[in-house]
N, C-alpha and C positions, 0 to 999 in steps of 0.2 A: 388221520385215524390211527390210534394205537392198535397194536396187535400183540397177541401172545401165541406161543407155539405150544400145541398140545398134541398128545397121541390120541387119535380118535378114529372112530369108524365113520366113513362118509356114507350117509344113508339118506334115503327118501322115504318119508312116512307114507304108508298105504293103509288108509282106514285106521284100524286099531293096531297095526304093526308097521314094520319098516323093511325096506329092501336095503341090504348092506352091500356096498360096492367095493370097499377096500379098507385095509387097516394100516394106516400110516400117519406120520406126522403131517399136520396141515396148519395153515395160518387161519385162525378164527378171529374175525374182527370183533373187537370190543364195542359195546354200545357207545355211540357218540354222546357227549354231553353238550347240548346246544343251550346256551344261556346268553340271551341278548337283551334281557330286560322284559321280554314278553312273558306274561303270566303263563305258566304251564310249559315253558320251553326248557326248563332245567329240572333236575331232580329235587325232591323235597327231602330234607334231612331225616324226616321220620319214616320215609318210605323204605321198604325192603324190596329188593328186586332179585329176580332169578336170571342170571346172565346166560345169554345164548352161548352154546358151544359145549356145555357139559353133557355128556351122555351117561353119566353115572348118577342115578336119581338118589335123592335123600330118602324117598319113600316109594315103595313099589308094591302094588296089589297084583297078585297073580290070579287071574280069573280061572276058576275051575267049573266048566259048564256041566250041568246035569239035566237029564230030560224031565220034562214036566208036562203032563196033559192038561190043557187049558181050554175052556170054552171061550170062543171069541165071537162077540155079537157083531153082526153086519146089518145095517151100517153102524159105524163106530158111534158110541155115545158122545154127545157134545155138551159143553157148558158155556154159558154166556160169559164172555171175557170181562174181566174187571180192569178198568182204566182210571187213572187219576190225572188231574192237572197238577204237576209237581210244583212246589214252591220254588222261588228263585234260589239259585245256587250262590254260595259265597263268591265274591269276585276273585279272591285268592284261591287257586285250585289246591293249594297245600292245606287248606282248612277242611277238616272232615265235617260235612253237614249232618251226619248221622252217626256219631260215635257210639251211641247206645246200640246200634244195629251192626256196625262194621268192626268194632274193636274186638280183638281176640288175642289171647296169648298163645304161645306155641303149645302149651299143655292143653288149652281148650280146643285148639284146632287138631289135636292129635299128632302134631309134627314133632315126634320124639327125636327124630334124627337131628333136628336143630338144637335140641336140649342136650342130647347125649353125644352128639357128633359121631354117630354111627349110622350106617344104612338101616332103614326100617323096612323089612320085607314081610308081607303078610299074604295069606291065601284068602280069596274071596269066592265063595261058592255062588254061582249065578245060574238061574234056570234058563234052559234052552227049551222054549215052549213048543209043544206039539199041538198046534191049534185045531180045535174042532169048531167049525162055523155053526153058529146058532142065530136065530132071528133077533135082530136088535129092535130098538124102539121105532115106531112109525115116524118117518121123516118125510115131510112134503117137499119133494124135489121140484125145482123149477122145470118147465118144459124144455126138452132138448132143443138146441138151435136147429134151424131149418137145414136140410140136406142140400148142399150145393155141389155143382160139378164144374170146377175150374178147368179152363182150357189148357192144352199143352202149348207152351211157347218156347221158342229157341232162346238159348242162353249160352252163347259161346264163351270160352274162357279168354281172359286177357293175358298178354305175355307176362311172365314172372318178372317182377322188379329185382333189382340187385339186393343181395342180402344186407340187412341193416348193419351199420357199423356201430358197435357199442363201445363207448368210451368208459369213463370212470363210473362205477356203480357204488353208491354209499348207502348205508343204513342211516336214515334221518332221525327217527325217534320211535319210541314205543307208543302204539295207539291204545292198547288195552292192558289192564292188569296193574299191579303195583309198580309205581315209578313211571306210569304212562303220563302223557301230557294232559290227559283229562282225568286222571286218577279214577278210572272206572271201577276199581275195587271199592273205593270209599263212596263214590257218588251213586253208583248203580248196582253194587254187589256183583259186578262182573270181574271176578278175580282171574279166571282163565277162560279163554275162548279162542276161536280161530276164524279163518277166511277173511272177512272184511271186503264184501262185494259191494261195489259202489255204482250209483247211477244218479243222474241229475233229476231229482224228484220235483223240483220247482225252481223258478228263477232264483239264482243265488243260494241254492240249497242242494246238497248232496246227501242222499240216503246211504247208510252203511249197514249191510246185513252181516251178521256173524252166525257161526254154526253152534254146535253144542257148547253150552256155557255153564260154568260152575261158579259157586260163590264161596261161602265159608268152608274152611277146611281144605281149600284147593291145594293140591300138591302135584306138580308135574313129575314125570313126563305124562303127556296126555291129560285128558279131562278127569282126573281123580279129584274127588271132593263131594261136597253136598250142594243142595239147592240147584239141581240139574234142570236146565231149560234147553229145549231142542234148538232154539234160535232166538236171537234178540235183534233189535233194530235201533240204530242211532241216526242223528242228523248233524251235519256239519255245514257251516257257512265259511269255513276257513280257507281263504285263497292264498295265504302266505304259507305255502307248503314247505318252504325251505327250512323251517324250524319245527316241522311236524304238523300233523292234522289233529286239531282239537275237535271234540264233539260238543255241540251246543246243548243237546238233550238226547234222551233215549225214551222210547215208549215204555211207560211204567204202569205197574198194577198196584204198587204201594210205595210208601215213602222210601226213596233211595233204593229202589229195586226195579231192574229192567224186566219187562214182561216177556213171556213166551208168546211169539206171534202165531206160528202154525203148530197146533198141538200134535201129539203122536201117542200111540198106545204104550210105548216104552216096554214092549214085550219082545225079547230077542227071538228071532225066527218067525215073528208075526209082523211087527213093525217096531223096530227099536227106536227110530228117530226120524225126523223130517229135516232135511238140510236144504237151505236156499242155494241156488246155483247161479242166478243172475236176477237183475231187476231192471225195470224200465218204466217210463211213464208215457201214456198217450192221452193228451188232454189233461183232465183232472183225475184220471184213474191211474193208480199205481198197479204194476204187475210184478209178481215174483214167480220165476220158474223154480221148481224144487224137486227133490228126489225123496221118495218114501223108501227108507232103508229097511229091508227085511232083517238083515243081520250083517255085522262086520266080520263074522266068522264062517264064511263059506269056504272057498279055496284059500289056503294060507296067503296072507298079504293082499287079499282082495275084499270086496264087499258085494252084496247082492241087493238089488232094489226090487220093490214091488212094481213101481212105475215111476215115470217122470211126469210131473203135472204142472199146472199153472194156477196160482191164487191171485186174487185181486183185492184192492182196497179203494173205497170211495170216500174215505175220511182222512186222507193224507198219510196213510200208513199206520194208523192207530189200531184198527181191527182189520182182519183179513178173512176172506172166504175162499176155501179150496173149491174150484169149479168141479162139479161132479163129472163133467163130460170131457174137459180138456186134459186127458190123460193118455199117456203112451205106455201101455202095459208091457212088462218085461217077460217075454215068453222064453222059457228055458234058459234064462239068464244071459241071452245074447242079443236082445232087442236094442236097436239104436235109439238115440234121443232120450236116454235116461238122465244124462247130465248135460244140461243145455246152457247156452249163452245167447240171449235174445237181444236184438238191436233194432230199434225203429229208425228207418231212413226213408224219407219221402212218403209214398203211399203204402209202404210195406213194413212189416216187422220180419226180420231175418232170424232164423233159429239155427244156430250151429250146435251140433250135439254129438255125443259119444255114447257107447254102451256103458254099463256100470263098470267100475274099476278105472284105473288110469292106463289101461293097456290097449285101448281100441283106437280105431281111426275116426276121423271127423266127417260127419255128414252135414248137409245143409238143406233147409227148407225156407219157404217164405209164405206169408199170409197177409191179406189186406189188413191195414191197421185197425179197421173197424170190425174185423172178424177174428180177433185173436183167440177167442174162446170157442170158435167153431172149428173143430178138428177136420171136418170135411172140406173146409176152404183152403187147406194147406196144399201147396205145391212143393214137391221135393226135387232137388237138382239131381237129374239122372242122365248121364252120358250126353251132356250139352243141351238139356231141355229142362224147363220147369214143368213138372207134370204130376198129377195125382195118381197116374197109372202105376200100379205096383205097390203103392203105399210107402210108408216111412222106412220099412226095412229094405227097400230097394234103392235107397239113396246112394249115389256113387260117392265114394270118399273124395273129399277135396284136399285132405292132408292125410297121409298114411300114418298108421300106428307106429309107436305108442304115443298117446296124448291123453292128458287128464286135466280136469279143472280149468276149462277154457275161460278166457276173458277176451271179448272182441269189442272193438269200438270202431266207429267211422269218424274221421276227422274232417269236418266240413271245410276248414281252411285250406287243406291240401288235397282233398278228394281221395285220401288214402284210407285203406282199411288196415287195422293193426290187430294182431292176435298174439296173446301170450298164453302159455300153458306149460305144464310140467311134462318134460320129455324124460321118461324113466330110462331110456336107453343111453341118454347123455348125463343122467343124474343132475339135471339142471332145468331151471325155468328158462324158456326160450321165447324169442320174439320173431314173428314173421310179418310181412307186409304184402299187400296186394292192391291192384287197381279196381277189383270187382270182388263181390263176396264169394263167388264161386272160384276165384283165382284165374290163372295159376298164382299160387302163393310163393313168395321167396323162400329160400332156405332158412332154417331156423338159426338165429343168432343167439348165443348164450348170454342171458342177462346175469344170472347168478347161479353158482354151482353148489352142489352138496359138499364139495371139498372145502368151500368157504363157510357154509352154514349147514352142518350136518342135520339131517331129518327135515329139510325144508319142504314146503309144499305151498299151494296157492299160487299167487302171482296175478292179482286182479288190478287192472289198470284204472287209475283215477281219471274220471272224465274231464277234469280241468287240466290235464297235462297239456303242454303247448311247447312249440318250438323244439329245441333239443332236449328239453327236460321231460322225461317220461317217469311219472310217479306211479308206484304200484305197491300194493300191500302183500306181505309175505308172512307165512306162519312157520313156526318150527315146533316139532313134536316135543323137544326137550323142554322148551318154555311153556308150550301151549298158550301162546299169545300172539298178537298181531303187531307187525312192525311196518312203518312206512319206509319205502325204499325209493331212491332216485337214480335213474340211469341217464347218462348222456348219450343220446342217439344222434350220431353225426350224419 
């Protein structure tokens, strides 16, 4: 892997901002070019890419909030989603299937910095809504699930295993955006996005959920640009992860256009967006845990949620329903289980969760796999017991703060639990292991640091990782795109 030395700020992205750790020279890895004859494993000559590592943007919009009184209907208005069966894609990923939709010049996209070779700084006035609730349209809600009273059961902790030993960590390939192995900018108008949350959605298929997504006019850092979608979903059958993870398809609402899955009001200080936090399948039903973001601009460098919730799909992930009862409301901004990672194992689905932001501790709950949407069926791990007593805010931390953007998996072959997350105190994505979901968990081993990839975040484990190869997705604020990473875990 080639490297270049740059003077940079080592930083971790927090919502719409960053936490800066130091100002010094650091080694920033260049993207690897993987080209072994596999279509999509090398860059196309016509692709333009934004290299990871630059913290000086070509274009920067400075948001200036101003208060605006807005009537907000409850429940929120809904529209019937549009979905299409997309035509087959060209076998050569370097061919643009929709040049009439995706071609744009620098002048058309507003990217004057590329034309004039100077930074382009502008001011963007954005409303900060002071919402006044008003009645919305009549919506026939399904009946609530039956109230159940789960028992309290002992759940002692297992001894903590040794700290994982991390060997070589490499950036394998770009998953999204210009120059990615699947050319998502040309095939799906996904020019900039983040996260890349993965779960096995069907035999030989992995679903990949992304966060806020932009299309034409995209200009990092962050999600600047047009065609904003709160979240999008792709599917991959690629088991040869050594040369990158290609996407076979994405859920689309029109030709060469990835559809928004979970809608949002897009009103700052009411509901600015909805972000997926984990996914899993039970039988033929797909589930997404998500967070309803009230604003990215609460306390500096944090965000504020309305609630953490669960959505489900019965058509393979094409359309989704936000369950009206499976919600964990955020009371005074400190409620637990706002950002969740949910894992089905055996008869239960385990829910690991933190408060909003990346600064809280990790709690744990479980629910019978056939009761995922019944909030009263959840038991929370509290001082050595599974219990509903006290509710979700009384869950005992299984890992102390700070932790953000969890990714948890259970590996059947070894019986081990693995957890990755962003540890802002270490400015790194770390890995822990345990013999039980409640732990004790090992100490956190650093996978990748902000010294190597400034403004990194995410760290979501690929479910097909095996042996010593741990694959995970990582985002950086400066690119605002997703990369596949590989760590040797010895």
